[in-house]
C-alpha positions as CSV (number, residue, x, y, z in Angstrom):
1,M,-10.3,4.3,-27.2
2,A,-6.8,5.3,-26.5
3,D,-7.0,7.8,-29.5
4,W,-9.8,9.4,-28.0
5,N,-8.2,9.8,-24.7
6,F,-5.0,11.3,-26.4
7,N,-6.8,13.5,-28.7
8,M,-9.2,15.0,-26.2
9,A,-6.4,15.8,-23.7
10,V,-4.6,17.4,-26.8
11,V,-8.1,19.6,-27.4
12,V,-8.3,20.7,-24.0
13,G,-4.6,21.8,-23.7
14,A,-4.8,23.6,-27.1
15,V,-7.9,25.4,-25.6
16,L,-6.4,26.3,-22.5
17,A,-3.1,27.6,-24.2
18,L,-5.3,29.7,-26.4
19,V,-7.4,31.3,-23.5
20,G,-4.4,31.9,-21.5
21,V,-2.3,33.4,-24.1
22,Y,-5.6,35.7,-24.9
23,L,-6.0,36.6,-21.2
24,G,-2.4,37.4,-20.9
25,V,-1.9,34.9,-18.5
26,I,0.9,33.1,-20.4
27,T,3.2,33.8,-23.2
28,P,2.7,32.1,-26.6
29,R,6.2,30.2,-25.7
30,E,4.5,29.2,-22.7
31,A,1.4,28.0,-24.6
32,G,3.5,25.6,-26.6
33,L,4.8,24.2,-23.4
34,V,0.8,23.9,-22.2
35,L,0.0,22.0,-25.3
36,L,3.1,19.8,-25.0
37,G,2.4,19.1,-21.3
38,S,-1.3,18.2,-21.9
39,M,-0.1,15.6,-24.8
40,V,2.5,14.0,-22.4
41,G,-0.1,13.8,-19.7
42,G,-2.9,12.4,-22.1
43,I,-0.2,9.4,-22.5
44,L,0.9,8.7,-19.0
45,P,-2.1,6.8,-17.9
46,D,-1.5,4.1,-20.6
47,L,1.6,3.0,-18.7
48,D,-0.3,0.3,-17.0
49,M,-1.8,-1.1,-20.4
50,G,1.5,-3.4,-21.1
51,A,3.4,-3.1,-24.4
52,S,1.3,-0.6,-26.1
53,T,2.2,2.2,-28.5
54,A,2.2,4.8,-25.6
55,V,4.5,2.7,-23.5
56,R,7.0,2.7,-26.4
57,L,6.5,6.3,-27.0
58,L,6.9,7.1,-23.4
59,E,10.2,4.9,-23.2
60,F,11.3,6.7,-26.4
61,S,10.9,10.1,-24.6
62,A,12.5,9.0,-21.4
63,V,15.6,8.1,-23.1
64,G,15.6,11.3,-25.2
65,L,15.1,13.4,-22.6
66,F,17.6,11.8,-20.4
67,S,20.1,11.5,-23.4
68,F,19.7,15.4,-23.8
69,Y,20.3,16.1,-20.3
70,V,23.4,14.3,-19.7
71,F,25.2,15.5,-22.9
72,S,24.1,19.3,-22.3
73,K,24.9,19.1,-18.5
74,I,27.4,16.4,-18.0
75,W,29.6,16.3,-21.2
76,G,32.8,17.8,-20.7
77,N,32.7,18.2,-16.8
78,I,33.8,14.7,-15.8
79,P,36.5,12.4,-17.3
80,F,35.1,10.2,-20.1
81,L,35.1,7.0,-18.4
82,G,32.8,8.6,-15.9
83,F,30.3,10.2,-18.1
84,T,30.0,6.6,-20.1
85,L,29.2,4.8,-16.9
86,I,26.5,7.5,-15.9
87,F,25.1,7.6,-19.4
88,I,24.9,3.6,-19.9
89,G,23.9,3.2,-16.2
90,G,20.8,5.7,-16.9
91,L,19.7,3.9,-20.2
92,L,19.7,0.7,-18.2
93,L,17.6,2.1,-15.3
94,I,15.0,3.5,-17.9
95,F,14.7,0.2,-19.5
96,L,14.7,-1.6,-16.3
97,F,11.8,0.6,-15.0
98,F,9.5,-0.1,-18.2
99,F,10.5,-3.7,-18.0
100,I,8.9,-4.0,-14.6
101,I,5.9,-1.9,-15.5
102,D,5.3,-4.7,-18.0
103,L,5.8,-7.3,-15.6
104,L,4.1,-5.9,-12.7
105,L,1.3,-3.5,-13.7
106,T,-2.3,-4.5,-14.7
107,P,-4.4,-2.7,-17.1
108,Y,-6.4,0.2,-15.6
109,G,-4.7,0.0,-12.2
110,I,-2.8,2.5,-10.4
111,F,-1.9,4.6,-13.3
112,H,-5.7,4.9,-13.9
113,S,-6.4,7.1,-10.5
114,I,-6.9,10.8,-9.7
115,P,-3.9,10.9,-7.2
116,M,-1.6,9.6,-9.8
117,G,-2.5,12.3,-12.1
118,L,-1.5,14.8,-9.4
119,L,1.6,13.0,-8.5
120,M,2.8,13.0,-12.4
121,G,1.7,17.1,-12.6
122,A,3.9,17.6,-9.2
123,L,6.8,15.6,-10.5
124,G,6.6,17.5,-13.8
125,V,7.1,20.5,-11.9
126,D,10.1,19.1,-9.7
127,F,11.7,17.7,-12.9
128,A,11.4,21.1,-14.8
129,H,12.7,23.3,-12.0
130,Y,15.6,20.9,-10.7
131,L,16.7,19.1,-13.3
132,F,16.5,21.4,-16.3
133,R,16.4,24.7,-14.2
134,V,13.2,26.0,-15.7
135,P,11.9,28.9,-13.8
136,R,9.6,28.3,-10.9
137,D,6.5,29.7,-12.6
138,L,7.0,28.1,-15.9
139,S,7.5,24.7,-14.0
140,F,4.2,25.0,-12.6
141,V,2.8,25.7,-15.8
142,I,4.2,22.5,-17.4
143,G,3.2,20.5,-14.2
144,G,-0.2,22.0,-14.4
145,A,-0.7,20.9,-18.0
146,I,0.6,17.6,-17.3
147,A,-2.0,17.1,-14.8
148,V,-4.9,18.7,-16.9
149,G,-3.9,16.1,-19.8
150,Y,-3.8,13.2,-17.4
151,L,-7.2,13.9,-15.7
152,V,-8.6,14.5,-19.3
153,H,-7.4,11.0,-20.2
154,L,-9.3,9.6,-17.1
155,I,-12.4,11.3,-17.8
156,V,-12.6,10.1,-21.3
157,D,-12.1,6.6,-20.0
158,E,-15.3,7.1,-17.8
159,I,-17.2,8.7,-20.4
160,L,-16.7,5.8,-22.7
161,G,-17.1,3.1,-20.1
162,I,-14.8,0.4,-19.4
163,R,-16.7,-2.7,-19.1
164,D,-15.9,-6.3,-18.1
165,K,-17.1,-9.6,-19.5
166,D,-20.5,-9.9,-18.1
167,K,-21.1,-6.3,-19.2
168,E,-21.4,-4.7,-15.5
169,S,-19.9,-1.2,-15.6
170,K,-17.1,-0.7,-13.3
171,I,-15.3,2.5,-12.4
172,R,-11.6,2.1,-13.3
173,A,-10.2,5.2,-14.0
174,L,-11.8,8.2,-11.6
175,K,-10.6,6.4,-8.5
176,F,-8.4,7.2,-5.8
177,W,-6.6,3.9,-5.3
178,G,-5.2,0.9,-7.1
179,K,-5.7,-2.7,-7.3
180,S,-3.1,-3.2,-5.0
181,K,-2.6,-1.9,-1.2
182,F,1.0,-1.6,-1.7
183,S,1.0,0.3,-5.1
184,T,-1.5,2.5,-3.6
185,L,0.6,3.5,-0.6
186,L,3.7,3.8,-2.7
187,M,1.6,6.4,-4.7
188,Y,0.4,8.2,-1.9
189,L,3.9,8.4,-0.4
190,G,5.2,9.5,-3.8
191,L,2.5,12.2,-3.7
192,I,3.6,13.5,-0.4
193,V,7.3,13.7,-1.3
194,A,6.7,15.1,-4.8
195,V,4.4,18.0,-3.4
196,A,6.9,18.6,-0.6
197,L,9.5,19.1,-3.3
198,L,7.7,21.7,-5.2
199,P,9.7,24.9,-5.4
200,G,8.6,27.4,-2.8
201,F,6.3,24.8,-1.1
202,F,7.5,25.6,2.4
203,K,7.0,29.3,2.0
204,M,3.7,28.8,0.6
205,V,2.7,26.8,3.8
206,G,4.7,28.6,6.1
C-alpha cells in the first residue's frame, strides 16, 4: 500500500510539473523541485507507521539536510569547538525526534490527516525561505508540492481502504484530527504558527 501512495504522489507531482512548465507558470528548474517536493510529501504521512522504510528515509534526509546546512552556512564562521557542539547537538535532536515518534505515534494517527498535510506544506515554505534562503515565490512552489504529495498519499489511503479486524471500513486518512486530543491541539497550534511565519503573510492579510 505504501508503494501506491508514494508512486501516485510522484505521478501527480510529475504531471503538475510538466503542465506548469508548458503553461509557463514555473521554470524547468522549479519543475524539478515540484517533483522532489511531491516525493517528500508522499513519504511524510508514514512518519506514524513506526520503524518503516519511509521513516528511515526521512531520518536519512533530515541528517543530510542538516549536515549540508551547518557545513555550508556555519563552518568557518565560529570556533571549531562551537561548530562541533552545534553539529553533534543537532544530530542528537534529530535522532531523539524520530525515537519519540517511534514510541508515541500510532499507525494512521495524527500524520494521516488533512491539516497535517497543510502544516507540512507551510513548514516546507518556511524552512526553504528562512533556513536555505530560497526566494519567496520558489519557497511557495516547494511547500505547495509537499502539500500536494502529502494529500495524494492520504487520498490513496482512502481509496484503497484501511480496514480493521472486523472488516468494518473506517476513515483514517482524510480526517481533520488525530486519535489524541493533545496531538490534535499541537497540530493546529503548529499550523497557525507555520502559516503566520509564511513570508509576506501579514502583507497578504493586511
